[in-house]
Phi, psi and omega in degrees: 000120183276171178297333182271356180261119181257339176226132175221122176250131182234114179050042186284125182222149175218125178244145171241095187067237179273351184270128178262109181277323179228129192236095172053054179283137174229118176198164175221152179241133184266154181299136174072026177238162169261115183253118181266134181242108190242145175175160179291170177303136179083009183276348178111009184295307183293323177299319178297315179299316181298323177292317180298327179280354181080014180273347181214133181276135177289155174288323177203168181093182183217162180221144172229134175234125178054038177081001180248140177288138176264117179220204181297332179249085185252022182301322183296319182276330185297327180291349178260006184245149171242151183217133175233117187276173178299317182270143176294121190245010177273177188263118183291336182268011174247159174282172176304311182296317181297322177298315181292325177295319179297313183289328177294323176291320179296326178282352180078025178289128182304146181305325182292341182254349187300314184300315180295316181297318181294318179296321177298315182294319178298316180294317180301318185272000181070026183260002178301129184099349179248016186303326186259009175287140176290136183300324181294342182269355180282147173289170181302318181295318180289328176296321178294322176298318179296317179298321178293318178301318179294325183288339183250008181304321184270013177055062180291158175272331180230133182242123178259127181234117183258100182048060188291339185248017179299128178080008182259144183293158186303320180294319179292324177297317180297317179297322179297318180291329173300322177295321180298319179295327175296318180295317179297322178296336178270002175102003179277138175266136185243127175247115189229136170259143181204155173258353186267120183290331177293328176289320180299326178299335182271357177280150177288317177217160186224156167227129174260132174234149179215128183053037177080000182251145177282123182243348176201148188201130178144190177288160176307318180294319180295319180294318178300316183293324185274332187259339184251104186281334183244199177252177181238130174263123180255127180237150175239072187288166180293333177218097187294319181297314179293325179299318179298316180298316181297314183292326178291323175294318179298324177293316180298327181276356178082010180282336173227150179241100182222160181269312184229143173225111186227148177270130177234080184066242178268004181251163175233132176250131177235122181255136180202149176278356184222057186294327181303319180279326186278335185304309179297329179289324179294311181293325179294320179298322179290312184297323181293343178255011176084016179251124176280129183294337183070208179291132181234127180209150176269127183235164172288141180297137175277168177296330177293320175303314183292318181300313180297318179298319179297314182297322182286330184272349183269000000 
């Protein structure tokens, strides 16, 4: 484990009876980065976080955080960690200030430092002036800010966030990520799980897991380069849902040779290693079925294209 490595998992596995939730994971997280941990529901993300936090013992393998082994007695390392769970876990019948006072006491922050720490957390989260608001009256975005403020009160070196923006509107998600970049600029390392591909694009490095196994690992650019062999054709057909059905039938019949055909709102993405030859066949297949292809262009694959391809191939 190098000085720049703050988390290292080696052959990390967790079984529940005959079911393997996490299967021989190997990855490391570097100091001062946002590390994204992505996978569908049930892929093992939360189980991995719980093991890293020392809340659950692995069946096999080992973990190191900040140079310390994580085992049954992880008290020494746990005080250097912050955690924000999927569910909002603060008290709705307390004010913003009362919640932060409660958590500062729970973290064991000395009374002489509590006021300064709370003011820092309020300023970081943009909650200054809302100290006396009842927590139950806050919108989803402001509740997430409060939860983040509580998670960093004790000035952790590593912050774990388990789907922190689930159910939050896009503007609030963007504001939340601006806060994460502020924390990283102050030297905090962030380990985050998310379902949002636009958020994953903002991570320094990523790990994709499926059925508890690591299937892709690296920066967003590295993962795109290694996992997406071809290009992506983007179409805006007159009926996108029907276009996907038509193209999938054409692929089954051998009239087009493509790897992926996916619906993206009102758009359709088609991935192929031979788009120059396949493009006229794709548009012809649509027109012959009464669907106008609309605007057609070759684009660079998005992280969502790569993520879907990874999930299907694993």
